[in-house]
Structure formats: structure tokens, C-alpha cells
C-alpha positions in Angstrom: 50.7 -39.6 54.2 51.1 -41.9 57.2 51.0 -38.9 59.5 47.4 -38.0 58.5 44.1 -39.6 59.5 40.7 -39.1 57.8 37.7 -38.8 60.1 34.1 -38.8 59.1 31.1 -37.6 61.2 28.6 -40.5 60.8 26.1 -39.7 63.6 24.5 -36.4 64.5 25.6 -34.7 67.7 22.1 -33.2 68.3 21.0 -34.1 71.8 24.6 -34.9 72.8 26.4 -33.2 75.7 28.0 -29.9 75.0 31.5 -31.3 75.5 31.0 -33.8 72.6 29.7 -31.0 70.4 32.8 -29.0 71.1 35.1 -31.9 70.5 33.5 -32.5 67.0 33.8 -28.8 66.3 37.5 -28.8 67.3 38.0 -31.7 64.9 36.4 -29.6 62.1 33.3 -31.8 61.8 30.3 -29.5 61.6 28.0 -31.4 59.2 27.1 -35.1 58.8 29.1 -37.2 56.3 31.9 -34.7 56.0 35.4 -36.0 56.0 38.3 -34.1 57.5 42.0 -35.0 57.2 43.8 -34.4 60.4 47.4 -35.0 61.7 47.8 -38.4 63.4 49.0 -37.5 66.9 48.0 -38.4 70.4 45.8 -35.3 70.9 43.7 -36.0 67.9 43.5 -39.7 68.7 42.3 -38.8 72.2 39.6 -36.5 70.8 38.4 -39.3 68.4 38.3 -41.7 71.3 35.9 -39.4 73.2 33.4 -39.2 70.3 34.1 -42.7 68.8 30.3 -43.4 68.8 29.8 -40.4 66.5 32.7 -40.6 64.1 34.5 -43.2 62.0 38.1 -43.3 60.7 38.1 -43.6 56.9 41.0 -45.3 55.1 
């Protein structure tokens, strides 16, 4: 399971720019406190980096 990463939406994207909303949606995070398991690759890491103030990586 080393190739998977769990991401949790911890802050709302209400009032955030549309680009950040679309990034959260592409990660599959639509509601607060939801956890999504995603493949651990450079594309996903880059998206998480763009919205790092809204999400957290869960171990």
C-alpha cells in the first residue's frame, strides 16, 4: 500500500478561487472531513501542493 496516499479535506473551499475548487473536485474531495485514497504519483502530489492549506495527508 506504499503507492497510495490518503487525503482529507479539512477546510472548506467556499470563497476560494475556482481553480482551487476544481483541484479539490479532481481529487474527489467534495465534502468536509472526507478521506480519499489516491495513487501516490507526481501529478497527485502536485495537486495536493496547490491546495495544501485546505487538505491534510492522513497516515
